[in-house]
N, C-alpha and C positions, 0 to 999 in steps of 0.2 A: 307429415307433408304440409307445406306452407301454401297458403291461398293468396294469389296475386291477382289484383284487378287491373286489366289493361283497358285504357280509355283512349280511343283514337278514331277519328272519322273515316280513316282509310282502312277498308276491310282487309286488304292484302297485308298491311303492316300488323294489324291486330292479330291475324291468324298466324303470320310468320313468327312473331314474338311468342305467341302462345305455344306453338309447336316446339320451339327451341326450349322454352321454360319447362314444358312437360317432359322433354327428354332429360332435363336436369333434375327431375324429381319433384318439381313444383306442380301444384294444381292451379288452374287459372279460370278466371271469369272475364267476359268481354262486354264492353259498352261502347256504343258509337256516338253518344251525345250526353249532354248534362243530365237529362231526365233518366236515361237508362243507368247512368253512373250513380245517381242519388238513390235510385231504387235498389241497386245492387248493394250499396253500403248499408241502407236501412234494413235489408234482408239479413245481412251478416257482415260484420266488420272484417275487412280483409287484413291480412298480415302486412301487405304493402300495395301501393298503387304506382302504376306507370301511366302518366297523364300527359297527353298531347296538349300543347298550349293553344293551338288553333283548332277549333271544332266547328266545322261547316254546318249550317242550319241548326245551330244549338242556341238555346236561350242564355247560356253562360259560356264564357271562354274558360280556358284552363286555370287562369289566375283566380277567377271568381269561384270556381269549384275548389281550388286549393284553399282559399280563405274559409269556405264553409266546412271543408273536411278538417282543417286544423282547429276550427272552432268547436265542432261537434265530436270529432274523433281525433283528439290531439296526439294519441300514441301511434297513429298509423303513419309510417314514413312514406313520403311521396317523391317520386323521381319524375321530374319534368322533362319531356322530350319535345323538340320543335325542329321543323325544317326551315324556319326563318330566324335562326338564332342570331342574337347580337348581345353585346355585353349588358345593355340596359335591361333586356328581358330576363337574362340570367340573374342579374342583381335583384330585380323585382321579385322573381320566384323565390330566391333564397331568403329575402326579407320577409316574405309571407309564410315562411316555414318549410319550404321544400328541402328535402335532404340533399339533392344534387340536381344539376341541369346537364342534359346531354343533347348535343345537336345532331339532327339527321343529316345525312345517313350515318348511323352510329355503328361502331364496331361491337359485334356481339360479345366478344370476350370482355370488352370494357364494361358493357351493360351488366354482364353476369357478376363481375367483380363489385360493381357499385351496389347491385341488389344484395349480394352476400354481406357486404359491409353494413348496409342500411338495416338489414334484418338482425344482424348481430348487435348493432347499437340499440335497436328497439328492445331486443331481448335483455340486454344488460340493464337498460333503464327500468324495465318491468321487474327484474330480479332485485335491483337496488331499492325500488319502491316497496316491494314485498318485504324485504329485510327490515326496512325502516318501520313498517307497520308492525312486524312481529316484535321488534325491539321495544316499541312503545306501547304495546297492547297488553294482552292478557297476562303475559309473564311478569309484568311489573307490579301487578296487584297482589302483593305478598302479605300473608297473614291468615289467621283463622279465628280472630276475635268475633264476638257477636256483632259488634258494630260493622266490621268489614263484611261479614256474611249478609247482614241486612242490606248494605249498599250493593253488594254483588247481585243479590236477588232482584233489587230494584232495576239495576242496569240490564240484567238479563231480560226482564219484561220489556223494558224500553227499547232494547236493541232490535227486537222483532218488528217494531213499527217504524214509521217514517216521521213520527212526530218530532217537533222541535223541543229541545231539552234545555233547561236553565240549571246549571250547576252552581251551588253556593257553598261557601266554606272559607276557612282561614287561609292566608297565604301559605303556599307550600304543602297544603293538605293532600294534594293529588287530584285536583280537578281535571287537569289535562289528561292524566292517566285514565280517569273515569271516562272522559270523552273518547279516548283511543280504544278503550274497552268496548264501548258501544259500537264504534266503527268496526272493530275487528270481529265482532259477533253479529254483524248485520249482513244483509244481502248486498251491501256496498263495500265489503271488505277488500275486494280486488281493485276498487277505484281509489282515487287520491284522498288523502286526509291533509287539509291545508289549514295552517294556523294563522290567524290574524291577531297580532299582538298590538292591541289598540294603543297601549300606553307608549310604545316605542316608535310609533309613526307620527311624524310631524303633521299637525292638523291640515296644513296647506297642501300636503302630499297625499292625504288619506284617499281621496277619490281616485287619483292616478294609480295608487297602489292597489286599490280594490278593483277598479273597473278597467285598468290598463289604458293605453293611449295609442293613437295613430298619428304619425308624422311623415311627411314626404321623405325626410332624411333617414329615418330609422324604420319605417314601415310599421307593422303591427307589433306591439309589445303587450302581451297578455297580462291582465291583472290577476289578483289572487282568486277572485270569484270564478273567472274563466278557467284557471288552472285546476280548480276543484270540481269542475263539471263532471257529473255522474257520481261524485263522492260526497264528502263531508267538508263543510267550511266551519271552522271552530273560532268563534270570537272570544279571545281571552281577555278578561277584564273589560267587558263590553261597556261598563260605565264610563270609561275613558274616551269613548267615541265622540267626536265633535257633533254638536246638534245638527249642523247642516248635513253631515254625512248620515246621521240617523234617519232623516227624512228620506234620503235617497235609498238607503238600505230597506226601509219600510216599503218603498215602491218596488224594489227588486223582489222582496218576499211575496208581494201581492201579484206581480206580473210575471215573475220568473224570467225577466229579461232586463237589459240595461244597454247603455250606449257608452262606448269607450270615450275617453277624453280626446277631443280633437276629431271625432268621427261623427257620422250621422246614422249609420246602419245600426239596427238593434241586434244584440247578441243574446240568444236564448241559452239558459243554463238550467240544468237539473241538479238541485242541491239539497242535501239535508243540513239543517243549521243546528249547531250546538253552541251555547254561550256559557260563560261563567263570570262570576263576580265575587269579590270579597266585601262589597259594600251593600248597604241597605238601599235597594233601588226605589223603594216606596218613598224614602226620604229624598232621594235624588229627583224623583218625579215632583214631589211637593215643592222643591226648591227651583224647579224649572230646568234642571240640568239633564233630565232624561225624559224622552217622550213616552207618554202613557200608551199610545197606540203601538209603539215598537215593543214596549214591555209586554203588552198583551199578546203580540205575535210570537215573541221569543219564549215566553213563560208558559208554554202549553203543558209541559211536564216538568215541574220543579223537583230537583233532587239535591238533598243536602249531603255534602261529603264530610265525614266526621274528622275532627282534629286528631292528631296523634295522641293527645291526652285522653281521648275517649277509647283508645285501643292500645293501651300500654302493653298488654300481653303480646302484641305483635312486634314489639321493638327488638327483642333478641333475633327473631327470624329476619326482620328487615336488615339489621346490622350485618348478619352473616350473608344475606343476599348481596349487600353492597360490597362486602369484602370480596366475594367471588366475582362480582361484576368488574371491580377495579383490577382484579388480577387478570381477567380476560382482556379488558380494554387498554390497560396501561402497564400491565406487567408488574403491578405492585404486589408485595408479599401476600401469599394466601395463608393468613394466620387464623388460629382458633380464637374464640372469644371465651374467656373464663366465665364461670357462673357468677363470680363476684363482679366482673366488669359488666356482664349482662344485667345484673341486679342494679348496679349503679345507673346504667342508662335508663332503666325503667323508673328510677326515682327522680330523674332530672326533669325540669320543665323544658318544653320544646316550642317556644313561640314561633319558630320558623318551620315547625312540623317536620314532615318527611324530608324536605329539602335540607333543613338544618342538620338532621341526623345523618344524612348522606355526606354533607360537608365535613362533619366531625369525624366520621369513619375514614374519609379520604385523608384528612389531616393526620390522624393517628398513624395510618399506613405510611404516609410520606415521611413523617418525622421520627417514627419508631426505628429501632435497630433492625427490624425485619426478621427477628428470630423469636421463637417461643410464642406462647399465647398472649393475647392483649390483656393487660392487667389494669385495675382501676386507676392506678397512678397516671397512666397514659391518657386517660379520659378526663381526669380532673384538670381544671384550668382551661377547658374548651369554652366555646361560646354559650353552651347550655347554662341556663340560670334557673334557680328555684322559683316556683310559683310564689306569689305573695302569700305569706302566712304558712308556708311549708318549709320543713327542714330537709335539706339535702343530706341523705345518708351516704356514707362511704360504701363501696361495693362489698367489703367484708361484713359490715354491719347489716346491710340489707339482706345478706344471704343467711343470717343466723336466725334461730328460733327466738321468740320474744324474750324469754327469761335471760338467755345468754346475751342477746343484743342489749337488753336493759343494763345488765351488769357491766358490759364492755363500755357502753355509753357513759354510765355514771363514773366509772373509773377514769376514762379519758377526760371527761369534763372536769372532774375535781382536780386531777393532776394539772390540767391546763390552768385552772383558776389559781391553784397554789403557786405555780410557777409565775403566774401573772403578778401575784402579790409578794414575790420574792421569798416564798416559804413562810409567810406570816399567817398562822392559823387563825388568829382572831379576826384579821381583816378579811380573810377568805370566808370564814363563817358568816360574818356580817353581810358580805356581798351575796352569798348563795342563799341566805335566809335561814340558817340553821344555828342552833345553840352550839357553842364551842365543844362541849362534851359529846353532843350528838354527832358532830362532824368527825371527832376522833373515832367513835364507834364505827361509823360508816367507812372510814378509811381502812380500819383494821379488817372489817368484814370483806372489803374489796381487795385485800392483799396489798394495800399501800401502807408502808411502815413509816412512822415518824421517829426520827432520831433527835431527841432534845438537845438543844445547843444554845447556851445563853448568848444573846447578841446585844443585850443592853437595851436601854430605852429607845434608842434609835430604831431598833428592829420593830417595836410595836408600842407606840406611845400610849395606847389605852388598854394594854393587856399585861400589866404588872411587869413590864420590862423584859418579858421573855419571848422567844420565838422558836420555831422548830423547822428544821430542814426535812422535807418530805422526799423520800426516795421510793422507787418501786421495789416491791419484794422480789 
């Protein structure tokens, strides 16, 4: 049963509308003025409001109440009714966030249709928000490595509090996923999660984007802070926030209120703040690019998000997770990942971390033939690069025991060098740092057979005029 709050200074109208709605299966509450209305909302948020625009002997009219409701309870649809209707009032109501405007005397059937549509729209918005939260929350933290378990333990402890969190880590390591995990496991999970991407907002528009604005032409346009009321505001890469905005955000954190651009009224918000950065904020503070006071406010609970290189054992599970996700979202082939391909992924460097791994998996699925398991050859040549000082192993090599891997490596390495020097054993031996006779013995032990063939001095100027063609056994 849905709860509808009816606000009208005329008792007869309040009770008539309430009786009709009860007959339709709705539960109702009644209010005659602004104070009764606000008390009812504070007691329990209604599913919908029917609000008269003219309230006799009331400290606020319907528009003023509408503004407050859309500020503090933005998900509640409001239908404005009035016996003095005109186009200007209707436009003003819609600009302030009303779902619809109905002029008295109204047709009951029309009112019931508008109520049903408003409540269905509100329900769909709530479901959509819930789906977005589930998609970006707990389910995305994939893996069982020690590094991920430690992170999850930290986040579980943090989620139960309301403390401000500062997430640090490399680009693409999963800082936003960690923020969404906190949100999904907190008592604010049913409220909004709003991301502020500081780097993508032009400095001159930052305040308008965060605080919103009011203009005669467009009415109230809510900013991101107001949209996050009751939930979480996530400042992604907070180091990119302009200094001028930093001071104003500091004031919001202190007072829990702000003023929209172009307005004079204060807007109160209830927010949990989570921030992230890839930079050393202490260095930013020292250079004057970041305010020490804001850092102190945001860095109440610091949490380091590990890089993918610190949790390599999670890479195969992450890759399979992305394969399944792309199959669901884009219809890309649901392919298996061979052990050799998984081993290759674990040996590669991932400077872009989880984001880069996700991109590589998507590219392989798009460019592949769509049949059979993913093989190492499909992964080689992606953007993944070896760490400095590390050798990137092929998938086949990475999956072998040490003795077999060493023999395979030596064989492939020596055949490559012999081909590089046109089959000239002396030059090959000199390059690899072995005696010529020792190289012969090694080639025979590895099953690489040398077929002697005279080529003359041109073949090997410093090796008695002979050379050998090397072929695999």
